[in-house]
LOTIBA-39624 format. One record per atom (N, C-alpha, C, CB): z, y, x; residue in one letter. Coordinates in pm, whole numbers, padded with zeros to 5 digits, always signed. Each point is the difference from the previous one (the first is absolute). Glycine has a CB too. Example, Ala and Ser with C-alpha at 12.3 -4.5 7.8 and 13.67 -1.06 7.14 Angstrom:
REM LOTIBA-39624
+00780-00569+01319A +00000+00119-00089A +00000+00120+00090A +00125-00117-00189A -00197+00222+00154S +00006+00119+00082S +00073+00109-00077S -00215-00063+00118S 
//
This chain:
REM LOTIBA-39624
+06689-03868+17803M +00131+00006+00063M +00081-00126-00030M -00005+00250-00017M -00024-00318-00091A +00075-00120-00035A -00012-00106+00109A -00036+00050-00243A -00080-00059+00306A -00020-00099+00106A +00092+00025+00119A -00238-00025-00072A +00270+00150+00099F +00089+00032+00112F +00145-00029-00031F -00160+00175+00069F +00196-00170-00196N +00139-00020-00040N +00032-00144-00038N +00002+00233-00077N -00103-00315+00053A +00022-00138-00043A +00038-00088+00119A -00164+00033-00188A +00247-00131+00160M +00036-00099+00103M -00118-00095+00017M +00249+00016-00056M -00286-00049+00179P -00113-00091+00020P +00032-00140-00049P -00071+00136+00197P -00026-00199-00260N +00014-00138-00046N -00077-00087+00099N +00025+00069-00248N +00042-00115+00352Y -00065-00074+00107Y -00054-00135-00048Y +00150+00114+00162Y -00083-00177-00256A -00049-00127-00053A -00134+00020-00069A +00237-00082-00030A -00251+00188-00045E -00126+00030-00067E -00111+00029+00102E +00128+00090-00197E -00094-00016+00301V -00098+00031+00103V -00045-00128+00071V +00103+00228+00031V -00010-00319-00003R -00036-00127+00064R -00101-00077-00087R +00227-00010+00111R -00203+00009-00242Q -00092-00067-00092Q -00137+00068+00001Q +00194-00070-00143Q -00194+00203+00145E -00126+00074+00001E -00078-00023+00130E +00104+00172-00150E -00033-00197+00259L -00067-00031+00127L -00062-00139-00002L +00161+00150+00119L -00097-00245-00187K -00051-00135-00008K -00125-00009-00087K +00231-00085+00034K -00239+00168-00136A -00112-00006-00095A -00137+00012+00068A +00152+00099-00171A -00172-00005+00263P -00131+00008+00066P -00015-00099+00117P -00010+00239-00067P +00117-00316+00097G -00014-00103+00102G +00075+00023+00130G -00214-00039-00100G +00309+00132+00104Y +00077+00019+00123Y +00090-00121+00022Y -00005+00252-00028Y -00006-00313+00148K +00075-00122+00030K +00087+00015+00124K -00181-00132-00106K +00229+00251+00132G +00088+00020+00114G -00070+00030+00130G +00154-00148-00112G -00282+00185+00106E -00071+00035+00122E +00067+00120+00066E -00215-00089-00096E +00203+00096+00227R +00062+00108+00076R -00069+00132-00033R +00062-00162+00186R +00020+00263-00209V -00047+00136-00025V +00052+00086+00115V -00004-00030-00256V -00085+00096+00327V +00040+00083+00113V +00019+00143-00047V -00124-00149+00161V +00242+00204-00135L +00033+00138-00034L +00015+00075+00132L +00115-00065-00221L -00198+00164+00242L +00007+00078+00123L +00100+00113-00018L -00240-00058+00057L +00342+00061+00026G +00102+00103-00007G -00022+00105+00109G +00161-00166-00096G -00102+00280+00077V -00006+00108+00099V +00141+00051+00025V -00235+00065-00074V +00253+00009+00183T +00132+00059+00026T +00002+00150-00019T +00042-00184+00161T -00157+00247-00155D -00009+00145-00019D -00099+00031-00109D +00059+00040+00240D -00031+00045-00330P +00127+00067-00024P +00105-00096-00055P -00125+00213-00041P +00249-00177+00057A +00112-00088-00034A -00001-00042-00146A +00131+00110+00179A -00169-00021-00270F +00004-00037-00142F -00104-00109-00032F +00080+00233-00056F -00192-00235+00128I -00100-00105-00020I +00056-00133+00052I -00189+00169+00019I +00261-00164+00092H +00064-00121+00053H +00094-00058-00105H -00017+00088+00236H +00097-00002-00297G +00092-00045-00105G -00074-00061-00118G +00159+00177+00070G -00268-00116-00109L -00079-00052-00111L -00057-00137+00031L -00056+00234-00066L +00011-00256+00190S -00056-00131+00034S +00109-00107+00001S -00178+00113+00136S +00299-00077-00095E +00112-00095-00003E +00033-00039-00145E +00092+00099+00214E -00087+00000-00302V +00030-00026-00141V -00113-00082-00063V +00132+00215-00014V -00256-00182+00046A -00114-00074-00055A +00006-00147+00043A -00138+00211+00003A +00167-00237+00123A +00010-00138+00049A +00109-00075-00075A -00082+00073+00227A +00196-00010-00245H +00112-00062-00071H -00039-00033-00144H +00162+00126+00145H -00224-00031-00214M -00036-00022-00140M -00109-00107-00013M +00061+00238-00050M -00157-00240+00141L -00103-00103-00006L +00060-00139+00021L -00168+00166+00085L +00264-00177+00005R +00067-00129+00021R +00076-00042-00125R +00021+00050+00245R +00045+00045-00311K +00072-00032-00123K -00095-00045-00110K +00176+00166+00063K -00301-00123-00055C -00102-00042-00097C -00053-00138+00032C -00063+00239-00036C +00102-00294+00151G -00042-00133+00038G -00116-00005+00096G +00081-00070-00217G -00116+00184+00274M -00112+00002+00094M +00047-00034+00140M -00115+00172-00142M +00027-00234+00217N +00024-00038+00139N -00043+00119+00087N -00035-00253-00048N +00128+00341+00079V -00032+00126+00067V +00023-00010+00150V +00061+00124-00207V -00163-00087+00282D +00008+00012+00145D -00002+00150+00029D -00117-00227+00046D +00235+00285-00033H +00012+00146+00018H -00016+00032+00148H +00153+00021-00203H -00265+00035+00239Q -00030+00035+00138Q +00050+00141+00029Q -00202-00152+00000Q +00285+00164+00103R +00052+00129+00040R -00050+00032+00140R +00206-00030-00146R -00223+00156+00177P -00043+00036+00137P +00103-00048+00103P -00123+00203-00091P +00079-00231+00211T +00089-00044+00107T +00111+00104+00021T -00190-00126+00111T +00311+00078-00100G +00114+00088+00019G +00064+00047-00130G -00105+00071+00209G +00048-00109-00323A +00058+00040-00129A +00117-00090-00034A -00223+00085-00080A +00310-00037-00005R +00117-00077-00042R -00040-00117-00086R +00139+00206+00011R 
//
């Protein structure tokens, strides 16, 4: 439960991504619109991955917000 309550350390995550060799390559995240809670989760995931320093290409279905 501590992991859910702790504030994310994005600087540490960026360093951990560099260690295995991540150099800003594009990461494709496939989003969905139904069910709505999954859509929300994909939006949050894209935001958090960007804050970690990843180059996220968040693909949403045609007509999605």
